[in-house]
Backbone bond lengths (Angstrom), bond angles and torsions (degrees), N, CA, C in turn:
res aa  C-N    CA-C-N  psi(-1)  N-CA   C-N-CA  omega(-1)  CA-C   N-CA-C  phi
1 X - - - 1.442 - - 1.522 109.91 -
2 X 1.277 115.34 165.12 1.456 119.80 -179.96 1.523 110.61 -79.46
3 X 1.319 118.01 146.23 1.470 119.82 -177.93 1.518 113.98 -70.25
4 X 1.330 119.23 -10.93 1.460 121.81 -179.68 1.527 112.73 -86.05
5 X 1.321 118.75 13.15 1.460 121.13 -179.59 1.515 109.75 -61.14
6 X 1.332 116.24 137.73 1.459 121.54 -178.28 1.513 110.32 -125.91
7 X 1.303 115.97 147.33 1.446 121.50 175.83 1.524 109.30 -68.17
8 X 1.352 116.68 136.42 1.460 120.03 177.95 1.518 111.62 -109.30
9 X 1.323 116.63 3.96 1.455 118.85 174.63 1.511 112.85 140.81
10 X 1.301 114.78 169.14 1.454 121.28 175.03 1.515 108.35 -149.87
11 X 1.312 115.49 157.88 1.453 120.81 179.48 1.520 109.23 -84.58
12 X 1.305 116.98 143.39 1.461 120.24 -179.89 1.525 109.69 -63.40
13 X 1.328 115.65 139.06 1.452 120.61 179.58 1.510 113.62 77.07
14 X 1.308 117.64 1.92 1.453 122.91 -178.64 1.514 108.96 -111.87
15 X 1.310 117.03 153.77 1.461 119.98 177.21 1.518 111.45 -96.76
16 X 1.317 117.99 14.74 1.456 122.28 -179.35 1.526 110.48 -68.94
17 X 1.309 115.87 140.25 1.456 121.73 173.63 1.524 105.74 -135.27
18 X 1.325 116.44 102.07 1.461 122.20 -172.14 1.522 109.96 -95.98
19 X 1.339 116.14 130.88 1.454 122.10 177.57 1.522 108.89 -129.61
20 X 1.329 116.22 157.73 1.458 121.62 174.84 1.523 108.76 -127.69
21 X 1.314 114.99 153.65 1.461 120.55 177.45 1.519 108.25 -160.60
22 X 1.310 116.00 156.72 1.459 121.39 169.90 1.521 105.86 -101.05
23 X 1.328 116.22 123.47 1.455 122.18 -175.74 1.522 108.68 -130.80
24 X 1.306 116.88 150.83 1.462 120.93 177.78 1.523 109.10 -88.06
25 X 1.325 115.77 122.83 1.461 122.84 177.57 1.515 107.09 -126.70
26 X 1.317 117.27 124.31 1.471 122.71 -178.86 1.527 111.85 53.27
27 X 1.330 116.63 36.33 1.455 121.33 174.44 1.515 116.08 83.87
28 X 1.342 118.78 3.32 1.461 119.65 178.33 1.529 109.90 -131.82
29 X 1.345 117.37 150.15 1.466 120.40 -177.69 1.527 111.71 -71.56
30 X 1.320 115.79 136.42 1.462 123.52 178.51 1.519 109.50 -128.72
31 X 1.323 116.61 144.19 1.449 122.05 170.41 1.523 106.57 -85.87
32 X 1.330 116.52 124.60 1.457 121.96 -179.93 1.523 108.02 -115.34
33 X 1.327 116.71 128.71 1.462 123.13 175.93 1.523 105.68 -117.75
34 X 1.342 116.79 124.98 1.455 119.63 -174.67 1.514 112.39 -139.24
35 X 1.330 115.23 143.12 1.462 122.59 168.67 1.520 104.74 -93.62
36 X 1.332 116.83 102.54 1.460 119.38 -173.47 1.526 113.19 -73.84
37 X 1.328 117.62 -3.10 1.459 120.98 174.16 1.526 110.96 -83.00
38 X 1.348 117.75 -9.59 1.471 122.57 -179.28 1.521 109.35 -127.83
39 X 1.320 116.52 139.83 1.459 120.68 178.76 1.523 112.62 -68.67
40 X 1.331 117.97 -33.60 1.464 121.19 -174.65 1.524 112.94 -107.27
41 X 1.321 117.93 16.00 1.462 121.05 -176.24 1.513 112.41 -100.28
42 X 1.357 117.45 72.65 1.455 120.13 179.49 1.529 110.06 -151.13
43 X 1.330 114.86 160.08 1.466 121.95 175.55 1.526 107.25 -145.60
44 X 1.321 116.65 148.27 1.463 121.18 178.60 1.521 109.37 -136.71
45 X 1.339 115.27 145.66 1.462 121.00 175.53 1.524 107.98 -143.48
46 X 1.328 116.36 155.56 1.454 118.20 179.02 1.518 109.24 -61.09
47 X 1.313 115.69 146.55 1.459 120.50 -177.10 1.536 110.75 -58.59
48 X 1.324 117.06 -35.60 1.461 121.02 179.39 1.516 113.69 -67.09
49 X 1.344 117.73 -25.43 1.466 121.72 178.75 1.525 112.77 -86.60
50 X 1.323 117.24 -13.56 1.464 121.22 -179.87 1.529 109.43 -77.23
51 X 1.308 116.37 144.98 1.467 121.74 179.54 1.526 108.75 -96.17
52 X 1.314 116.42 134.61 1.462 120.16 177.95 1.529 108.80 -72.80
53 X 1.322 117.62 158.26 1.461 120.62 179.21 1.514 111.79 -59.82
54 X 1.327 117.81 -37.92 1.465 120.66 179.46 1.529 111.51 -63.90
55 X 1.346 118.32 -37.67 1.457 121.91 178.91 1.520 112.11 -74.60
56 X 1.330 116.96 -27.23 1.460 122.13 -174.96 1.507 112.16 -75.83
57 X 1.332 117.95 -30.92 1.465 121.40 -176.35 1.479 112.91 -63.39
């Protein structure tokens, strides 16, 4: 992942620390969302399949 990953929030009373980053996987950019407090708490999708915040509203 890129070193500029930033936390986007956590739930109160939880130890979750969620970050997002665009990372290259198999030669193409992917959006990766991860709970860095857990080893298996992440998901990735191709950047083209991700919805921008403006489109999501």
